[in-house]
DRENTI-743785 format. One record per residue: y, z, x of N, C-alpha, C, CB in turn; residue number from 1. Coordinates in nm, 2 decimals, always signed. Each point is the difference from the previous one (the first is absolute). Glycine has a CB too. Example, Ala and Ser with C-alpha at 12.3 -4.5 7.8 and 13.67 -1.06 7.14 Angstrom:
SITE     n.y     n.z     n.x    ca.y    ca.z    ca.x     c.y     c.z     c.x    cb.y    cb.z    cb.x    k
SITE   -0.57   +0.78   +1.32   +0.12   +0.00   -0.09   +0.12   +0.00   +0.09   -0.12   +0.12   -0.19    1
SITE   +0.23   -0.19   +0.15   +0.11   +0.00   +0.09   +0.11   +0.08   -0.08   -0.06   -0.22   +0.12    2
This chain:
SITE     n.y     n.z     n.x    ca.y    ca.z    ca.x     c.y     c.z     c.x    cb.y    cb.z    cb.x    k
SITE   -1.77   -0.10   -2.07   -0.05   -0.11   +0.00   +0.14   -0.06   +0.12   -0.15   +0.01   -0.29    1
SITE   +0.12   -0.10   +0.36   +0.13   -0.03   +0.07   +0.04   -0.16   -0.02   -0.05   +0.20   +0.19    2
SITE   +0.14   -0.26   -0.23   +0.06   -0.10   -0.02   +0.05   -0.06   +0.12   +0.02   +0.08   -0.22    3
SITE   -0.04   -0.21   +0.34   +0.11   -0.05   +0.04   -0.02   -0.11   -0.03   +0.05   +0.12   +0.13    4
SITE   +0.10   -0.14   -0.15   +0.06   -0.14   -0.08   +0.09   -0.03   +0.09   -0.01   +0.04   -0.25    5
SITE   +0.00   -0.24   +0.31   +0.08   -0.02   +0.05   -0.05   -0.19   +0.09   +0.09   +0.34   -0.02    6
SITE   +0.00   -0.32   +0.09   -0.04   -0.15   +0.05   -0.08   -0.03   +0.15   +0.23   -0.06   -0.13    7
SITE   -0.19   -0.06   +0.17   -0.12   +0.00   +0.12   -0.03   +0.11   +0.11   +0.06   -0.22   -0.02    8
SITE   +0.05   +0.35   -0.01   -0.01   +0.10   +0.11   -0.13   +0.10   -0.03   +0.28   -0.02   +0.03    9
SITE   -0.27   +0.05   -0.21   -0.11   +0.06   -0.09   -0.12   -0.10   +0.05   +0.17   +0.08   -0.23   10
SITE   -0.18   -0.17   +0.17   -0.10   -0.06   +0.02   -0.09   -0.02   +0.17   +0.13   -0.10   -0.24   11
SITE   -0.04   +0.12   +0.30   -0.07   +0.01   +0.13   -0.03   +0.11   +0.06   +0.09   -0.15   +0.03   12
SITE   -0.06   +0.27   -0.12   -0.02   +0.16   +0.01   -0.14   -0.01   -0.06   +0.24   +0.12   -0.04   13
SITE   -0.28   -0.18   -0.03   -0.11   -0.02   -0.09   -0.13   -0.06   +0.12   +0.18   -0.05   -0.26   14
SITE   -0.12   -0.05   +0.30   -0.09   -0.10   +0.10   -0.01   +0.11   +0.11   +0.09   -0.27   -0.06   15
SITE   -0.01   +0.33   +0.12   +0.01   +0.11   +0.12   -0.10   +0.11   -0.01   +0.24   -0.05   +0.02   16
SITE   -0.24   +0.11   -0.16   -0.10   +0.09   -0.03   -0.16   -0.06   -0.03   +0.22   +0.15   -0.09   17
SITE   -0.23   -0.27   +0.06   -0.11   -0.05   -0.07   -0.08   +0.08   -0.02   +0.02   -0.17   +0.07   18
SITE   -0.13   +0.20   -0.06   -0.14   +0.12   -0.07   +0.08   +0.10   -0.05   -0.22   -0.01   +0.16   19
SITE   +0.31   +0.08   -0.05   +0.03   +0.13   +0.01   +0.10   +0.03   -0.10   -0.05   +0.01   +0.23   20
SITE   +0.09   -0.09   -0.35   +0.08   -0.01   -0.12   -0.05   +0.13   -0.06   +0.04   -0.27   -0.04   21
SITE   +0.03   +0.38   +0.02   -0.04   +0.09   -0.09   +0.00   -0.03   -0.15   +0.07   +0.13   +0.18   22
SITE   -0.19   -0.07   -0.25   -0.05   -0.04   -0.11   +0.12   +0.05   -0.10   -0.28   +0.01   +0.07   23
SITE   +0.37   +0.05   -0.02   +0.13   +0.04   -0.10   +0.12   -0.09   +0.03   -0.07   +0.26   -0.02   24
SITE   +0.05   -0.33   +0.08   +0.14   -0.11   +0.05   -0.06   -0.12   -0.06   +0.10   +0.09   +0.24   25
SITE   +0.00   -0.17   -0.31   -0.03   -0.09   -0.04   +0.17   -0.10   +0.05   -0.24   +0.13   -0.20   26
SITE   +0.21   -0.26   +0.25   +0.12   -0.09   +0.06   +0.01   -0.10   -0.10   -0.03   +0.04   +0.25   27
SITE   +0.14   -0.07   -0.27   +0.06   -0.10   -0.13   +0.09   -0.07   +0.11   +0.00   +0.16   -0.28   28
SITE   -0.04   -0.28   +0.31   +0.08   -0.04   +0.12   +0.03   -0.16   +0.00   -0.10   +0.21   +0.14   29
SITE   +0.18   -0.28   -0.12   +0.01   -0.14   +0.01   +0.07   -0.05   +0.13   -0.01   -0.01   -0.25   30
SITE   -0.04   -0.09   +0.36   +0.06   -0.04   +0.10   +0.11   -0.09   -0.03   -0.19   +0.05   +0.12   31
SITE   +0.32   -0.01   -0.05   +0.13   -0.09   -0.04   +0.08   +0.04   -0.10   -0.12   -0.18   +0.05   32
SITE   +0.10   +0.27   -0.13   +0.07   +0.04   -0.13   +0.07   +0.09   -0.01   -0.12   -0.08   -0.08   33
SITE   +0.20   +0.14   -0.02   +0.08   +0.05   -0.03   +0.02   +0.05   -0.16   +0.04   -0.12   +0.21   34
SITE   +0.11   +0.16   -0.22   +0.01   +0.04   -0.16   -0.06   -0.08   -0.07   +0.18   +0.09   +0.00   35
SITE   -0.15   -0.27   +0.03   -0.04   -0.09   -0.15   -0.16   +0.04   -0.03   +0.17   -0.24   +0.06   36
SITE   -0.25   +0.24   +0.06   -0.13   +0.03   -0.01   -0.05   +0.13   -0.10   +0.01   -0.11   +0.25   37
SITE   +0.07   +0.20   -0.20   -0.03   +0.19   -0.04   +0.04   -0.03   -0.16   +0.10   +0.17   +0.26   38
SITE   -0.01   -0.22   -0.30   +0.04   -0.03   -0.12   -0.11   -0.06   -0.09   +0.22   -0.04   +0.11   39
SITE   -0.27   -0.12   -0.04   -0.08   -0.09   -0.12   -0.13   +0.06   +0.04   +0.13   -0.24   -0.02   40
SITE   -0.16   +0.27   +0.16   -0.14   +0.05   -0.02   -0.06   +0.12   +0.05   +0.00   -0.19   -0.01   41
SITE   +0.06   +0.22   +0.12   +0.00   +0.15   +0.06   -0.03   +0.12   -0.09   +0.16   -0.09   +0.15   42
SITE   -0.05   +0.08   -0.22   +0.06   +0.16   -0.09   -0.12   -0.01   -0.11   +0.33   +0.01   +0.01   43
SITE   -0.39   -0.14   -0.03   -0.08   +0.02   -0.13   -0.13   +0.06   +0.07   +0.10   -0.22   -0.17   44
SITE   -0.15   +0.16   +0.30   -0.09   +0.03   +0.03   -0.02   +0.15   +0.04   -0.01   -0.24   +0.03   45
SITE   +0.10   +0.29   +0.02   +0.04   +0.13   +0.04   -0.01   +0.10   -0.16   +0.17   -0.12   +0.24   46
SITE   -0.12   +0.10   -0.32   +0.01   +0.02   -0.17   -0.16   +0.02   -0.05   +0.23   -0.18   -0.03   47
SITE   -0.29   +0.08   +0.04   -0.17   -0.02   -0.02   -0.08   +0.09   +0.05   +0.01   -0.20   +0.01   48
SITE   +0.00   +0.22   +0.12   -0.08   +0.08   +0.08   +0.04   +0.16   -0.02   -0.02   -0.21   +0.17   49
SITE   +0.17   +0.22   -0.21   +0.02   +0.17   -0.01   -0.05   +0.04   -0.13   +0.23   +0.01   +0.13   50
SITE   -0.20   -0.09   -0.23   -0.03   +0.01   -0.12   -0.15   +0.01   -0.02   +0.21   -0.11   -0.05   51
SITE   -0.28   +0.11   +0.14   -0.17   -0.02   +0.01   -0.04   +0.18   +0.05   -0.03   -0.34   +0.10   52
SITE   +0.16   +0.44   -0.07   -0.04   +0.10   +0.07   +0.04   +0.10   -0.12   +0.03   -0.08   +0.27   53
SITE   -0.10   +0.20   -0.28   +0.03   +0.11   -0.08   +0.16   +0.06   -0.01   -0.24   +0.05   +0.06   54
SITE   +0.31   -0.05   -0.16   +0.15   -0.02   +0.02   +0.04   +0.10   +0.09   +0.04   -0.10   -0.22   55
SITE   -0.12   +0.26   +0.20   +0.02   +0.09   +0.04   +0.00   +0.02   +0.19   -0.08   +0.03   -0.27   56
SITE   -0.03   -0.14   +0.29   -0.02   -0.03   +0.16   +0.13   -0.04   +0.10   -0.25   -0.09   -0.09   57
SITE   +0.25   +0.18   +0.20   +0.09   -0.05   +0.06   +0.02   -0.14   +0.08   +0.00   +0.22   -0.02   58
SITE   +0.10   -0.25   +0.00   +0.01   -0.14   +0.08   +0.11   -0.01   +0.07   -0.11   -0.11   -0.15   59
SITE   +0.11   +0.02   +0.27   +0.11   -0.03   +0.09   +0.03   -0.15   +0.02   -0.05   +0.21   +0.12   60
SITE   +0.15   -0.24   -0.16   +0.07   -0.16   +0.03   +0.06   +0.01   +0.13   +0.07   -0.07   -0.25   61
SITE   -0.10   +0.00   +0.32   +0.09   -0.08   +0.14   +0.03   -0.11   +0.00   -0.08   +0.12   +0.12   62
SITE   +0.22   -0.15   -0.14   +0.03   -0.12   -0.01   +0.07   -0.03   +0.10   -0.02   +0.00   -0.19   63
SITE   -0.05   -0.14   +0.28   +0.05   -0.04   +0.09   +0.02   -0.15   +0.01   -0.08   +0.20   +0.08   64
SITE   +0.21   -0.20   -0.15   +0.04   -0.12   -0.03   +0.16   -0.03   +0.03   -0.20   +0.01   -0.17   65
SITE   +0.27   -0.14   +0.27   +0.10   -0.02   +0.01   +0.00   -0.08   +0.13   +0.07   +0.18   -0.15   66
SITE   -0.15   -0.23   +0.22   +0.04   -0.01   +0.13   +0.01   -0.20   -0.02   -0.15   +0.30   +0.16   67
SITE   +0.10   -0.33   -0.28   -0.01   -0.13   -0.01   +0.15   -0.01   -0.12   -0.33   -0.05   +0.07   68
SITE   +0.39   +0.16   -0.09   +0.12   -0.02   -0.08   +0.10   +0.04   +0.05   -0.10   -0.01   -0.16   69
SITE   +0.12   +0.06   +0.24   +0.11   +0.07   +0.08   +0.17   +0.00   -0.05   -0.17   -0.08   +0.19   70
SITE   +0.18   -0.03   -0.25   +0.15   +0.02   -0.05   +0.03   -0.04   -0.16   +0.07   -0.08   +0.25   71
SITE   -0.23   +0.17   -0.29   +0.01   +0.01   -0.15   -0.04   +0.17   -0.04   -0.08   -0.28   -0.04   72
SITE   +0.19   +0.37   +0.13   -0.08   +0.14   -0.04   +0.05   +0.06   -0.12   -0.04   +0.05   +0.22   73
SITE   +0.14   -0.13   -0.27   +0.06   +0.05   -0.11   -0.07   -0.04   -0.13   +0.21   -0.01   +0.14   74
SITE   -0.28   -0.09   -0.13   -0.10   -0.03   -0.13   -0.13   +0.08   +0.04   +0.08   -0.27   -0.05   75
SITE   -0.10   +0.30   +0.15   -0.11   +0.10   +0.01   +0.04   +0.16   -0.05   -0.09   -0.15   +0.22   76
SITE   +0.19   +0.19   -0.21   +0.05   +0.11   -0.06   -0.02   +0.03   -0.16   +0.16   -0.04   +0.19   77
SITE   -0.10   -0.10   -0.23   -0.01   +0.05   -0.15   -0.15   -0.01   -0.03   +0.24   -0.09   -0.08   78
SITE   -0.33   -0.04   +0.11   -0.12   -0.02   -0.06   -0.08   +0.15   +0.05   +0.01   -0.30   +0.01   79
SITE   -0.02   +0.32   +0.11   -0.07   +0.12   +0.04   +0.02   +0.15   -0.08   +0.01   -0.13   +0.22   80
SITE   +0.13   +0.14   -0.27   +0.04   +0.12   -0.08   -0.09   -0.02   -0.12   +0.27   +0.03   +0.08   81
SITE   -0.29   -0.14   -0.16   -0.08   -0.02   -0.10   -0.14   +0.05   +0.02   +0.14   -0.19   -0.05   82
SITE   -0.18   +0.08   +0.14   -0.14   +0.06   +0.04   -0.04   +0.15   +0.04   +0.00   -0.22   +0.08   83
SITE   +0.06   +0.27   -0.02   +0.01   +0.13   +0.06   +0.00   +0.08   -0.19   +0.19   -0.05   +0.32   84
SITE   -0.10   +0.05   -0.36   +0.01   +0.08   -0.18   -0.10   -0.04   -0.07   +0.24   -0.01   -0.03   85
SITE   -0.31   -0.08   +0.06   -0.15   -0.03   -0.09   -0.11   +0.02   +0.06   +0.10   -0.14   -0.11   86
SITE   -0.10   +0.18   +0.24   -0.12   +0.01   +0.04   -0.03   +0.14   -0.01   +0.02   -0.19   +0.13   87
SITE   +0.08   +0.27   -0.11   +0.02   +0.14   -0.01   -0.09   +0.07   -0.12   +0.24   -0.06   +0.10   88
SITE   -0.24   -0.02   -0.20   -0.09   +0.00   -0.11   -0.11   +0.05   +0.01   +0.07   -0.16   -0.05   89
SITE   -0.13   +0.11   +0.18   -0.09   -0.05   +0.01   -0.09   +0.11   +0.15   +0.13   -0.27   -0.15   90
SITE   -0.03   +0.35   +0.14   -0.01   +0.12   +0.14   -0.02   -0.05   +0.12   -0.09   +0.16   -0.12   91
SITE   +0.18   -0.24   +0.16   +0.00   -0.10   +0.11   +0.16   +0.08   +0.08   -0.15   -0.26   -0.14   92
SITE   +0.11   +0.26   +0.27   +0.13   +0.04   +0.09   +0.00   -0.10   +0.07   +0.00   +0.23   +0.03   93
SITE   +0.11   -0.23   -0.04   +0.13   -0.15   +0.07   -0.04   +0.00   +0.15   +0.27   +0.03   -0.17   94
SITE   -0.27   -0.10   +0.26   +0.04   +0.00   +0.10   +0.06   -0.16   +0.03   -0.16   +0.21   +0.04   95
SITE   +0.27   -0.19   +0.04   +0.04   -0.13   +0.06   -0.01   -0.02   +0.15   +0.14   -0.01   -0.18   96
SITE   -0.22   -0.05   +0.27   -0.03   -0.03   +0.11   +0.12   -0.06   +0.02   -0.25   -0.01   +0.01   97
SITE   +0.30   +0.02   +0.15   +0.14   -0.07   +0.06   -0.06   -0.16   +0.05   +0.14   +0.27   +0.10   98
SITE   -0.05   -0.36   -0.12   -0.04   -0.13   +0.02   -0.03   +0.05   +0.18   +0.16   -0.19   -0.24   99
SITE   -0.24   +0.19   +0.33   -0.01   -0.02   +0.12   +0.06   -0.08   +0.10   -0.14   +0.07   -0.10  100
SITE   +0.16   -0.02   +0.23   +0.09   -0.13   +0.09   -0.03   -0.11   +0.00   +0.04   +0.12   +0.13  101
SITE   +0.02   -0.21   -0.07   -0.03   -0.14   +0.01   +0.06   +0.01   +0.11   -0.01   -0.13   -0.21  102
SITE   -0.03   -0.03   +0.30   +0.08   +0.00   +0.13   +0.05   -0.13   -0.01   -0.14   +0.15   +0.15  103
SITE   +0.25   -0.21   -0.19   +0.06   -0.09   -0.04   +0.01   -0.09   +0.14   +0.12   +0.14   -0.22  104
SITE   -0.12   -0.15   +0.31   -0.03   -0.05   +0.12   -0.14   -0.10   -0.02   +0.14   +0.22   +0.12  105
SITE   -0.22   -0.11   -0.13   -0.16   -0.04   +0.01   -0.01   -0.11   -0.13   -0.11   +0.26   +0.11  106
SITE   +0.17   -0.24   -0.22   +0.00   -0.07   -0.13   +0.02   -0.12   +0.02   +0.08   +0.16   -0.11  107
SITE   +0.06   -0.15   +0.15   +0.05   -0.16   +0.05   -0.07   -0.08   +0.10   +0.21   +0.08   -0.04  108
SITE   -0.26   -0.02   +0.14   -0.08   -0.07   +0.11   -0.12   -0.02   -0.08   +0.10   +0.12   +0.23  109
SITE   -0.16   -0.08   -0.35   -0.11   -0.04   -0.06   -0.01   -0.09   -0.11   -0.06   +0.19   +0.09  110
SITE   +0.19   -0.22   -0.10   +0.06   -0.13   -0.13   -0.01   +0.08   -0.16   -0.15   -0.26   +0.16  111
SITE   +0.14   +0.37   -0.17   +0.02   +0.03   -0.11   +0.12   +0.02   -0.05   -0.17   +0.06   +0.03  112
SITE   +0.17   +0.03   -0.18   +0.12   -0.02   -0.06   +0.09   +0.13   +0.05   -0.11   -0.15   -0.20  113
SITE   +0.22   +0.16   +0.20   +0.11   +0.09   +0.07   -0.01   +0.10   -0.11   +0.19   -0.17   +0.14  114
SITE   -0.24   +0.29   -0.03   +0.04   +0.13   -0.04   +0.07   +0.10   +0.14   -0.21   -0.03   -0.20  115
SITE   +0.28   +0.12   +0.15   +0.04   +0.05   +0.12   +0.01   +0.14   -0.03   +0.13   -0.21   +0.09  116
SITE   -0.15   +0.28   +0.03   +0.03   +0.15   +0.04   +0.12   +0.06   -0.15   -0.01   -0.05   +0.34  117
SITE   +0.12   +0.00   -0.35   +0.10   +0.02   -0.06   -0.06   -0.01   -0.13   +0.16   -0.08   +0.17  118
SITE   -0.23   -0.02   -0.19   +0.00   +0.00   -0.19   -0.10   +0.06   -0.04   +0.07   -0.21   -0.04  119
SITE   -0.15   +0.27   +0.16   -0.13   +0.12   -0.06   +0.11   +0.13   -0.01   -0.27   -0.09   +0.16  120
SITE   +0.31   +0.09   -0.06   +0.12   +0.13   -0.03   +0.05   +0.05   -0.13   +0.08   -0.09   +0.18  121
SITE   +0.01   -0.04   -0.19   +0.04   +0.00   -0.15   -0.08   -0.01   -0.13   +0.15   -0.07   +0.11  122
SITE   -0.25   +0.02   -0.13   -0.10   +0.03   -0.08   -0.03   +0.11   -0.01   -0.05   -0.18   +0.02  123
SITE   -0.01   +0.25   +0.13   -0.03   +0.14   -0.05   +0.11   +0.08   -0.02   -0.20   +0.00   +0.11  124
SITE   +0.29   +0.01   -0.08   +0.11   +0.09   -0.05   +0.05   -0.02   -0.17   +0.08   -0.02   +0.26  125
SITE   -0.08   -0.10   -0.29   +0.01   -0.03   -0.11   -0.09   +0.09   -0.11   +0.08   -0.24   +0.12  126
SITE   -0.24   +0.20   -0.06   -0.12   +0.07   -0.05   +0.02   +0.12   -0.02   -0.12   -0.13   +0.09  127
SITE   +0.13   +0.18   +0.02   +0.04   +0.18   +0.01   +0.10   +0.03   -0.06   -0.05   +0.03   +0.20  128
SITE   +0.17   -0.08   -0.22   +0.09   +0.06   -0.07   +0.00   +0.00   -0.13   +0.09   -0.04   +0.17  129
SITE   -0.15   -0.05   -0.25   +0.01   -0.03   -0.12   -0.10   +0.04   -0.06   +0.12   -0.15   +0.05  130
SITE   -0.23   +0.14   +0.01   -0.14   +0.05   -0.06   -0.10   +0.11   +0.04   +0.01   -0.21   -0.04  131
SITE   +0.04   +0.28   +0.18   -0.07   +0.08   +0.05   +0.08   +0.14   +0.03   -0.15   -0.20   +0.07  132
SITE   +0.29   +0.21   -0.14   +0.06   +0.11   +0.06   +0.07   +0.06   -0.12   +0.02   -0.10   +0.24  133
SITE   +0.05   +0.24   -0.25   +0.05   +0.03   -0.11   -0.11   +0.04   -0.12   +0.20   -0.15   +0.10  134
SITE   -0.16   +0.26   -0.14   -0.06   +0.08   -0.11   -0.09   -0.09   -0.12   +0.23   +0.17   +0.04  135
SITE   -0.20   -0.29   -0.08   -0.05   -0.11   -0.09   -0.06   -0.08   +0.09   +0.16   +0.01   -0.17  136
SITE   -0.22   +0.00   +0.31   -0.05   -0.11   +0.06   -0.12   -0.04   -0.06   +0.09   +0.07   +0.20  137
SITE   -0.14   -0.19   -0.21   -0.13   -0.08   -0.05   -0.08   +0.01   +0.08   +0.09   -0.14   -0.10  138
SITE   -0.11   +0.18   +0.24   -0.08   -0.03   +0.09   +0.03   +0.08   +0.11   -0.02   -0.21   -0.10  139
SITE   -0.12   +0.22   +0.16   +0.01   +0.13   +0.13   +0.03   -0.13   +0.10   -0.22   +0.26   -0.06  140
SITE   +0.27   -0.24   +0.19   +0.03   -0.12   +0.07   -0.07   +0.04   +0.15   +0.26   -0.07   -0.15  141
SITE   -0.31   -0.01   +0.19   -0.14   +0.05   +0.15   +0.10   -0.13   +0.09   -0.36   +0.07   -0.14  142
SITE   +0.41   +0.01   +0.24   +0.08   -0.05   +0.08   -0.10   -0.07   +0.15   +0.22   +0.20   -0.13  143
SITE   -0.32   -0.26   +0.12   -0.06   -0.04   +0.08   +0.08   -0.13   +0.11   -0.19   +0.11   -0.17  144
SITE   +0.28   -0.19   +0.09   +0.09   -0.06   +0.11   +0.04   +0.11   +0.10   +0.09   -0.18   -0.16  145
SITE   +0.01   +0.26   +0.14   +0.04   +0.07   +0.14   -0.12   +0.07   +0.08   +0.24   +0.04   -0.10  146
SITE   -0.33   -0.01   +0.06   -0.11   +0.03   +0.06   -0.04   -0.05   +0.08   -0.03   +0.07   -0.12  147
SITE   +0.01   -0.22   +0.10   -0.08   -0.08   +0.10   +0.14   -0.05   +0.09   -0.26   -0.10   -0.17  148
SITE   +0.40   +0.11   +0.11   +0.10   -0.07   +0.09   +0.02   +0.12   +0.10   +0.13   -0.18   -0.18  149
SITE   -0.20   +0.29   +0.17   +0.01   +0.13   +0.07   -0.12   -0.01   +0.14   +0.09   +0.14   -0.26  150
SITE   -0.19   -0.13   +0.19   -0.13   -0.02   +0.06   -0.08   -0.12   +0.03   +0.01   +0.18   -0.08  151
SITE   +0.04   -0.30   +0.05   -0.01   -0.15   +0.05   -0.13   -0.06   -0.08   +0.10   +0.04   +0.26  152
SITE   -0.07   -0.15   -0.27   -0.14   -0.13   -0.08   -0.01   -0.12   +0.05   +0.02   +0.07   -0.23  153
SITE   -0.12   -0.10   +0.20   -0.02   -0.15   +0.07   -0.03   -0.09   -0.14   -0.11   +0.09   +0.28  154
SITE   +0.16   -0.21   -0.21   -0.01   -0.12   -0.12   -0.11   -0.09   +0.05   +0.25   -0.01   -0.07  155
SITE   -0.36   +0.05   +0.06   -0.11   -0.12   +0.05   -0.11   +0.02   -0.12   +0.03   +0.02   +0.32  156
SITE   +0.02   -0.12   -0.43   -0.08   -0.01   -0.13   -0.14   +0.01   +0.04   +0.16   -0.14   -0.12  157
SITE   -0.28   +0.25   +0.07   -0.17   +0.01   -0.02   +0.00   -0.02   +0.17   -0.10   -0.12   -0.30  158
SITE   +0.18   +0.18   +0.34   -0.04   -0.01   +0.18   -0.02   -0.14   +0.06   -0.14   +0.22   -0.02  159
SITE   +0.18   -0.32   -0.05   -0.07   -0.13   +0.03   +0.12   -0.10   +0.09   -0.17   +0.04   -0.23  160
SITE   +0.26   +0.02   +0.28   +0.11   -0.04   +0.07   +0.08   -0.06   -0.09   -0.10   -0.02   +0.20  161
SITE   +0.14   +0.05   -0.33   +0.08   -0.06   -0.09   +0.14   +0.09   +0.02   -0.22   -0.10   -0.18  162
SITE   +0.34   +0.07   +0.27   +0.11   +0.10   +0.03   +0.10   -0.09   -0.08   -0.07   +0.12   +0.27  163
SITE   +0.10   -0.11   -0.41   +0.07   -0.03   -0.05   +0.12   +0.08   -0.06   -0.18   -0.13   +0.00  164
SITE   +0.18   +0.25   +0.06   +0.09   +0.11   -0.02   +0.02   +0.02   -0.15   +0.12   -0.06   +0.21  165
SITE   -0.23   +0.07   -0.25   +0.03   +0.04   -0.18   -0.15   +0.07   -0.03   +0.18   -0.23   -0.09  166
SITE   -0.26   +0.21   +0.13   -0.13   +0.05   -0.01   -0.06   +0.08   +0.13   -0.03   -0.20   -0.16  167
SITE   -0.04   +0.28   +0.12   -0.03   +0.10   +0.12   -0.12   +0.02   +0.03   +0.15   +0.10   -0.05  168
SITE   -0.20   -0.05   +0.17   -0.13   +0.04   +0.01   -0.08   +0.07   -0.05   +0.07   -0.04   +0.12  169
SITE   -0.21   +0.04   -0.08   -0.07   +0.09   -0.11   +0.02   +0.12   +0.04   -0.17   -0.13   -0.08  170
SITE   +0.21   +0.17   +0.20   +0.00   +0.15   +0.01   +0.16   +0.08   -0.07   -0.17   -0.04   +0.26  171
SITE   +0.28   -0.08   -0.23   +0.14   +0.02   -0.08   -0.05   +0.02   -0.18   +0.17   -0.21   +0.20  172
SITE   -0.24   +0.11   -0.25   -0.01   +0.00   -0.10   -0.08   +0.13   -0.03   +0.04   -0.26   +0.00  173
SITE   -0.14   +0.31   +0.04   -0.05   +0.13   -0.02   +0.07   +0.14   -0.01   -0.15   -0.13   +0.08  174
SITE   +0.23   +0.10   +0.02   +0.12   +0.13   +0.01   +0.07   -0.02   -0.11   +0.05   +0.03   +0.25  175
SITE   -0.01   -0.15   -0.32   +0.12   +0.02   -0.12   -0.11   +0.06   -0.12   +0.21   -0.24   +0.07  176
SITE   -0.34   +0.18   -0.04   -0.09   +0.07   -0.10   +0.00   +0.13   +0.02   -0.13   -0.17   -0.02  177
SITE   +0.10   +0.23   +0.11   -0.05   +0.14   +0.05   +0.12   +0.10   -0.05   -0.14   -0.09   +0.25  178
SITE   +0.29   +0.01   -0.19   +0.13   +0.08   -0.06   -0.01   +0.02   -0.13   +0.13   -0.08   +0.14  179
SITE   -0.12   -0.02   -0.20   +0.00   -0.01   -0.17   -0.12   +0.10   -0.08   +0.08   -0.28   +0.03  180
SITE   -0.19   +0.30   +0.03   -0.09   +0.11   -0.05   +0.02   +0.14   +0.01   -0.12   -0.16   +0.05  181
SITE   +0.14   +0.14   +0.05   +0.11   +0.18   +0.06   +0.11   +0.03   -0.11   +0.02   -0.04   +0.31  182
SITE   +0.04   -0.09   -0.31   +0.11   +0.06   -0.08   -0.03   +0.03   -0.15   +0.14   -0.11   +0.16  183
SITE   -0.23   +0.06   -0.20   -0.09   -0.02   -0.13   -0.03   +0.19   -0.02   -0.14   -0.31   +0.07  184
SITE   +0.08   +0.35   +0.03   -0.08   +0.10   -0.02   +0.08   +0.12   +0.08   -0.23   -0.17   -0.02  185
SITE   +0.39   +0.14   +0.06   +0.08   +0.10   +0.02   +0.08   +0.08   -0.12   -0.01   -0.13   +0.20  186
């Protein structure tokens, strides 16, 4: 069973997959949210779903949160270490998906809240160094950010002409999902 946990980018993935969402994949996501939502609601939803599975069954949890909390990396590290320790008791393998690229010029022109490329890089560095590296790492890092920066991405939410610099085209969203699933199977 694979649990994809996150904000609008994760919810957009579920929408992009549509009826093709595999039966062993569950999405726990809410638009515009971050750590506060995960602490108050998302984690309980995740734990409730995980606890319904046989304890010895394989489970993968992919956390994709942070783009709405780019200045809150240290709080993520503290809380996510506790989450990972608890979920390992349920035979969960923990993954942290990098916060993927933004286009700050597009975000500004769209009139949305400020998010910059430098903030994304700093958040990802904190997550990687403090959660996903070393012998006592709590998560396996999935670096889709670098992959998208290398091979390109499109900000055209739902392919509907919404170029907000934050949300992706259906093709980009599905590329991110495919990359994650390949990493789980590696």
